[in-house]
C-alpha positions in Angstrom: 0.0 0.0 0.0 2.9 2.4 0.7 4.3 1.8 -2.7 0.9 2.6 -4.4 0.8 5.8 -2.4 4.3 6.7 -3.5 3.3 6.3 -7.1 0.2 8.5 -6.6 2.4 11.2 -5.1 4.8 10.8 -8.0 2.0 11.2 -10.5 0.6 14.1 -8.6 4.0 15.9 -8.8 4.1 15.7 -12.5 3.3 19.0 -14.3 0.0 19.2 -16.2 1.8 19.5 -19.5 3.7 16.3 -18.9 0.5 14.5 -18.0 -1.2 15.9 -21.1 1.8 14.8 -23.3 1.6 11.3 -21.8 -2.1 11.1 -22.4 -1.7 12.4 -26.0 1.1 9.9 -26.6 -1.0 7.0 -25.2 -4.0 8.0 -27.4 -1.8 8.3 -30.4 -0.4 4.9 -29.7 -3.9 3.4 -29.4 -4.9 5.1 -32.7 -1.8 3.6 -34.4 -2.7 0.1 -33.0 -6.3 0.5 -34.3 -5.0 1.6 -37.7 -2.5 -1.3 -37.8 -5.2 -3.8 -36.9 -7.6 -2.4 -39.5 -4.9 -2.3 -42.2 -3.7 -5.8 -41.3 -7.3 -7.2 -41.6 -7.8 -5.5 -44.9 -4.5 -6.8 -46.2 -5.3 -10.3 -45.1 -8.7 -10.1 -46.8 -7.3 -8.9 -50.0 -4.6 -11.5 -50.0 -7.1 -14.3 -49.5 -9.2 -13.0 -52.4 -6.1 -12.7 -54.6 -5.0 -16.2 -53.6 -8.4 -17.7 -54.6 -8.2 -15.9 -58.0 -4.7 -17.1 -58.8 -5.1 -20.6 -57.5 -8.4 -21.1 -59.3 -6.8 -20.8 -62.8 -5.5 -24.0 -64.3 -3.0 -23.4 -67.1 -1.9 -25.9 -69.7 1.4 -25.3 -71.4 1.0 -23.8 -74.9 2.2 -25.9 -77.7 3.5 -28.6 -75.3 4.0 -31.1 -78.1 6.3 -28.8 -80.0 8.1 -27.8 -76.9 8.8 -31.5 -76.1 10.0 -32.1 -79.7 12.4 -29.1 -79.4 13.8 -30.3 -76.1 14.3 -33.8 -77.4 16.0 -32.5 -80.6 18.4 -30.3 -78.5 19.2 -33.3 -76.3 19.8 -35.6 -79.2 21.9 -33.0 -81.1 23.8 -31.0 -78.6 26.5 -29.9 -81.1 24.1 -29.5 -84.0 21.3 -27.2 -82.7 20.6 -25.8 -86.1 19.0 -29.2 -86.9 16.2 -28.1 -84.4 15.5 -24.8 -86.1 12.4 -26.2 -87.9 10.9 -27.2 -84.5 11.8 -23.8 -83.1 10.1 -22.0 -86.0 7.0 -24.1 -85.6 7.0 -23.5 -81.9 7.3 -19.7 -82.3 4.5 -19.8 -84.8 2.3 -21.9 -82.5 3.0 -19.4 -79.6 2.1 -16.4 -81.7 -1.2 -18.0 -82.8 -2.0 -18.9 -79.2 -1.3 -15.3 -78.2 -3.6 -14.0 -80.9 -6.4 -16.3 -79.8 -6.0 -15.1 -76.2 -6.2 -11.5 -77.3 -9.2 -12.1 -79.4 -11.0 -14.1 -76.6 -9.9 -12.0 -73.6 -8.6 -8.8 -75.2 
């Protein structure tokens, strides 16, 4: 009990402007905590929505058969990569056509 009384005396000795500064500081801190909690909740909500949107899309590789043929050709002909240029041209053409279709359908 004596310790509590000493603390009360100590607080009573503080000037009004110091008490006001401490109150203002405490209120500001609480406002920042509230703002942080709100911002954190909004961020988590937006992240959850974005995650659902991204995960819900299933992508299939474009021109997978040509891609496979190119890789096989490069593996079989490591010193003669020009032999694979025909596959590479077909692959580039396939990719361009797929991009055009995406632009037409989603553009």
